[in-house]
C-alpha positions in Angstrom: 30.7 180.9 51.2 31.4 179.3 47.9 27.9 177.9 47.5 26.5 181.2 47.8 27.7 182.2 44.9 25.4 180.0 42.7 22.1 180.9 45.1 19.6 181.9 43.1 17.3 183.3 46.2 17.3 187.4 46.9 18.7 186.6 50.4 21.5 183.7 51.8 21.7 183.3 55.7 24.8 181.6 56.9 25.3 180.3 60.4 28.0 179.1 62.4 27.7 175.3 63.0 28.5 175.6 67.0 25.4 177.7 67.7 21.5 177.6 67.8 19.2 180.3 66.7 15.6 181.2 68.0 12.6 179.9 66.2 11.7 183.8 65.1 15.3 184.7 63.9 15.0 184.5 60.1 11.8 186.8 60.8 13.6 189.3 62.8 16.4 189.6 59.8 13.8 190.2 57.4 11.9 192.9 59.5 15.1 194.6 59.9 15.8 194.6 56.2 12.3 195.8 55.4 13.2 198.6 58.2 16.5 200.0 56.5 14.5 200.1 53.0 16.6 196.9 52.0 19.8 199.0 52.5 21.7 196.6 54.3 25.3 195.0 53.9 25.0 192.1 56.7 22.1 191.1 59.4 22.7 189.0 62.6 21.9 188.5 66.1 25.2 189.3 67.5 27.3 192.3 66.7 30.9 194.1 67.4 32.0 197.5 67.6 35.2 198.7 67.5 36.9 200.4 70.5 39.6 203.1 70.0 42.4 202.3 72.7 43.2 205.6 73.9 47.2 204.5 73.9 48.8 205.9 70.8 51.8 204.6 68.8 55.0 207.0 68.9 54.6 208.7 66.1 50.8 209.7 66.9 50.0 208.5 63.4 47.4 206.1 64.2 45.0 204.7 67.2 45.1 201.0 67.9 41.9 199.7 67.3 40.3 196.5 68.7 37.3 194.5 68.7 35.3 194.0 72.1 33.3 190.5 72.8 30.0 190.7 72.8 29.4 194.5 73.4 26.7 195.8 71.6 23.2 195.6 73.5 20.2 194.1 71.5 17.8 196.9 71.2 13.9 197.0 70.5 14.7 197.9 67.0 17.5 197.2 64.5 20.8 199.2 65.2 24.0 199.8 62.9 27.0 198.0 64.3 30.7 197.6 62.8 30.7 193.9 62.7 28.2 191.0 62.5 29.3 187.5 63.4 28.3 183.8 64.3 25.3 184.0 61.7 24.8 186.2 58.6 21.6 187.5 56.8 22.8 189.3 53.3 21.8 189.8 49.7 23.0 186.9 47.8 24.8 188.8 45.3 27.0 190.3 48.2 29.1 187.1 48.4 31.8 188.6 45.9 32.6 191.4 48.5 33.9 188.7 50.6 35.4 186.5 48.3 37.2 189.4 46.7 38.8 191.0 50.0 39.8 187.4 51.1 41.8 187.1 47.7 43.5 190.5 48.3 44.4 189.6 52.3 45.5 186.1 51.1 47.9 188.1 48.5 49.2 190.4 51.0 50.3 187.3 53.1 48.0 187.7 56.0 48.4 184.1 57.7 45.5 181.3 58.0 44.6 182.6 61.3 43.6 185.9 59.9 41.8 184.5 56.9 39.6 181.8 58.8 37.5 185.1 60.0 35.1 184.9 57.1 32.0 186.3 59.0 34.2 189.3 59.3 35.5 189.3 55.5 31.5 189.3 54.4 30.5 192.0 56.9 33.1 194.7 56.6 33.7 193.7 52.8 30.3 194.1 51.9 29.8 197.4 53.7 32.8 198.9 52.1 31.9 198.2 48.8 27.8 199.0 48.9 28.4 201.7 51.7 25.6 199.9 53.6 25.9 199.4 57.5 25.5 196.0 59.1 22.7 195.6 61.3 22.0 193.6 64.5 18.1 192.7 64.9 15.9 194.3 67.0 13.4 191.9 69.2 10.1 190.7 67.8 7.4 191.7 70.1 10.2 191.9 73.1 10.7 188.2 72.7 13.9 186.5 73.6 13.9 183.8 71.0 15.2 186.2 68.7 18.4 185.9 70.0 21.5 184.4 68.2 22.2 181.8 70.4 21.1 180.7 74.1 24.7 179.6 75.1 27.9 178.6 73.5 28.0 175.2 72.2 31.0 172.9 72.6 32.9 172.5 69.5 36.9 171.6 69.2 37.1 173.5 65.6 35.4 176.7 67.2 37.7 179.7 66.1 36.9 181.2 69.5 38.7 178.3 71.4 42.1 179.2 69.6 44.6 181.4 71.5 44.8 184.0 68.8 41.1 184.6 68.3 41.0 188.1 69.5 44.2 189.2 67.9 43.4 188.0 64.8 39.9 189.4 64.5 41.9 192.6 65.3 44.1 192.2 62.5 41.1 191.8 60.0 39.7 195.1 61.6 43.2 196.5 60.7 43.3 195.3 57.3 39.7 196.9 56.3 40.8 199.9 57.5 43.7 200.2 55.3 41.2 199.2 52.6 39.3 202.3 53.5 36.4 200.9 55.8 35.5 203.3 58.3 33.8 201.9 62.0 30.5 203.8 62.6 32.0 205.9 65.3 35.1 207.2 63.3 35.8 210.4 63.5 38.8 212.3 61.2 
């Protein structure tokens, strides 16, 4: 994300190198931004929400929380979600949030497998700093081509191919919960 720190545009779009977007995806991002009066942290075409496991720790102090794979369905309009991934449309000035929390996590000794989840540091860090939700785009004229990607593209460098991919993402969620981030379905 280093290059985004020098952007002179209002918005920046980052895409993973192993996906293809539809030809109207950027339009869908702009539409979502306008619909929420520009009050958003990140916008994407793929999102995740957290799931509270009903298994309590022995001391009953905290529920376990994990991310579910592609568990958010696209609606006709944008919808608030916990985490955006694979591609991000965001305010160019927001990049500092990702960098800040990455540095905190690094100082706390989180391993490389956790730190490589840059999409989550951007999405959750920006939410924590701005107080705005992340959103998943809605459909444009009910057009399927606004999808983020039609299928997974093979890549030897894709993080999703790593054995610890899910557990490392869960560790990022735990880190942000400790920083004060709250999922949309959070209850005291």
